[in-house]
Each structure stands twice: as structure tokens, then as C-alpha cells.
N, C-alpha and C positions, 0 to 999 in steps of 0.2 A: 401453413403448416404443413411439413415435406410429405408429398405424397398423395394431397389433396389439390395441388393450385394446379388445377386442370378444367378443361371445361365443362358445363351439365350435359351430364349424361343424355344420349338419343330416348334409351329405354332404362327401366328399373325395378327388381322384382325384390321384394324384402321377404324372406325363409327362416322364420323364428326356428328353433329346434332345441332339442335338449340332448345335452351331449354323454349320450349313448352308443354300443355299437349300432343296436337294430334302427335307432334312429338316423346314423350315418349313411344307412344304406339307404331309406325312403328319399333322404336329403339330396344323396348325388341323383335317384330315378326325379327326384322335384327340379334338381338344376338341368340334368339332360331335357325331360320335357318342354322347360322354358325355353332354352336354345333353340329347340327343333320350331316353338311357337314365331320364335326371333326370326328363323330362316337362317341360324347360325352352326347348322348339324355339325359343320366340316371342323367346330372348335370343341368338340364334345367329349372325345378321347381326354384330350387335354383337361380339359375343366373336370372331368369326372375324377379324375386323380388328384387333380388342385382342393377340389374339394373334399376329398378322402382325407387328404393329408392336413387343409385346416381346421376343419370338425375332430377330427380321431385327437391332434394336438391338444384341444379343450379338453376332453377328457382324460386325455393322459398328463397333463400340466395342471392343470385350473382344478379338476374334479365332476369324476363321475356324476350326469344326475344335473350339472347346472344349468340354467339356460345360457342360450346363445342366441346368434343371428347370423344368418349369410344374407350377405347383399352383392346383386348380379348386376353390374350395371355395362350396357352396350356406350362404348366412348368411341366415336368415328369408327375406326378399324381396327380396334382393341376391345378385346373384353376385359372387364375386370371383375374380381371377385374380392370379397372383402368379408371374414369372419370378425365378429363383435364379441368380446367377453366380459367379466367383471373385473378380470384382475388385470394387474398392473406390472405382475413380472413378463418383461421384455425378452422372446426368446433368443438363445444364442447357439448359433453354427458350432457341430463339433466335429474332430475329427475323427471318424468313425473306423474303428478298427473292423477287420476281416470279419469276424462274425459279433460285431456290435451294430443293435437295432436304432438304439439311443442316438443322435443328432442325424442321421439319413434324412430325416423330414425335410428341411431345410436344404440341402443340399438335393434333392428334388424339385423342391420349391426352385431352386437356382438355375437349375437344368432346363425344365419347362416355360416358364416366366420368361417376358419379355422386360418386366421388371416385377419389386417388391419389396415389402418394408413392413415395419409395423409404426403405430402411432400412438400415444397416448390420446385416450379420450377422457370425456366429464366422468366417466363409471369404471372405465378399466382402461379397454385398448383395442386397437382392431388391427389384425393382420391381414394386409391384402397382395396383390398380384395381379398383373395383367398377361394377358396372354393375345397372340395375334391373332385376327378374322379375316385379313383381306385376301392369303395366299392360300393356296393347297395345302394338302398336307405334305406331298414332296417338299414344298418350300420352305416349310415348318422344320420338318427332318433337318433337312438342309442348313437351317439356321443353327439348328440346337449342336447338330455335329459340328460348326464350325466355332460354337462359343466352347464345346466340349473338348477341342481340340487347343485352343487358345491357351485354358485352363493347363491342359496335360502338358504344352509346351511350357510355358510359365513355371511348373512345378517342377519338370524334368529335365528340360532341355535346354534349361539356362536364359529363360526370359525370352520377351516378345519385342524387341528393338531391330527388326526387321521391318522393310518397306518393299513394295513391289513385288518384284519375281523371286528375291530372295526369299519375303514374305511367304510365297505359294508353294518353292520348293521345302521350308521350314515346315510348314502345315502339310506335306505329304509324307517327309519324314517322320512327321507326329503321326499320323493315320497309321505308316507301318508300325511302328514302335507300339502304340495304343492297342493296333489288332493283336501284335504278340504277347503282351501281356494279357490281353484277356482269354488267348488259348491258353497259354500258363495259368490264369485263374482257373477256368474250363478243367484242365487234367489235373490239378492239385485236388478238386472232388470229385474224382473220378468221373469224370464224363470224356465224351469222345470227342475232341476236337473239330477235325473234318467233319462229324457230325453236324456242329454246330455251323461250321462253314457254310455247310449244305443248306440246312434250315434257312441261315441269313440269308441266301441267295435265292434259295425259292420265295421269300418273305419280297425281297427287293423286286423281284422278276413279276409278280402276282401286283404292285402297287405301281409299278412302270405300265402294267399293261392296263391298270385300272385308269389311270391319269391319259 
């Protein structure tokens, strides 16, 4: 079955929940506590975001108050998250507009996770994703940045059919183009682009010092 052809988990935790906003907050805290107990707190930030998104999708698209289950698994150097529900409606990714919230969840999932997917089960479906837990936060940020740039390049700069030094140059050009687009987005919403750049620089320097 796609997404399940893997080795047995080293550690496993099963957390049943009801799909309501208050329960999602408790589920996020329970997941963070479990990761701390497993000694993989470096993955907590990404895991909390993904748990929130996966659980929220249940009450948005299956029904508020329905029963569901979150499963956390430690598999080697990856953390696997699965949310099981009783609906066999498979989520589909949409191209979200500037002010459109619907459809952003799967884009977030694809951006944060190393891999993800959906499988049908005997009683419904499971939406699963995996994140790396071996590297530090900075390394995961770099990995996510490369993935985002490659997607951006493929959509806006004419594809990814380059190798070696040419590929590196293309990615550098994508960095500049993406930052420029983000600054336009910032200005269009009434924010100061210079202020955003300064705040991003502060975050980068703080994390670099911590590393």
C-alpha cells in the first residue's frame, strides 16, 4: 500500500481525538509533549503545525465533532504523523488565490514535510506525512528553502532542466526573484518592505547565533 511500505516504527503513540477546535489545541500540546519524551524536540515546531493542519482538515472537510485518531511514529531519522478518519473522500490540492484560505493546507503540508500522501483504509482514510528529525532546525530550513525555490523556478522561470553550476545559478536567480515577489506582496498589503527585511535579518542572525 503506498505510504506504508516502510520499516517498523521504533516508537509509536496513538492519540484519539474529536474534531473540534478546542480538541485540536490539546492534541497539538499532547504531540509536543510526546516528542519531548522521545527526545526529538527539534521537530516540535514542524510537528505542531502539521498536527494542527491535519486535525483541522478533519472538522473542515469531514465534519465537526467526528472521531479521528492521530498516530505519531519514530521511524529512523524521520517522524511520521498520520490522521485517520472515517471518510474516504481524498483531499486534493487547489491553487489558492491571494485571499483564499481553502486549499492552502496541502500546500503547507508539501512545504514542511519530506513526504506525504493519503491512503484508503478499511474504515475510511489516513492522511500521513513525514518530517526529518536528524538534522538541526537550520538544516531543515535550508532543505525547505531549496524545495520552495525549485517549485518556484519550475512555475515561473521555465523549468528545472539544468545541472551543476547552472542549476546553482538558476537557484540564486530564483532567490532574488522570490524575495522581490514577497516584497511586492508585502507592499500591496500596506506593510513596509524594508521593515520585513530587517525583521527577517534579525530572525536569521538569532538562529545563526543559537546554532
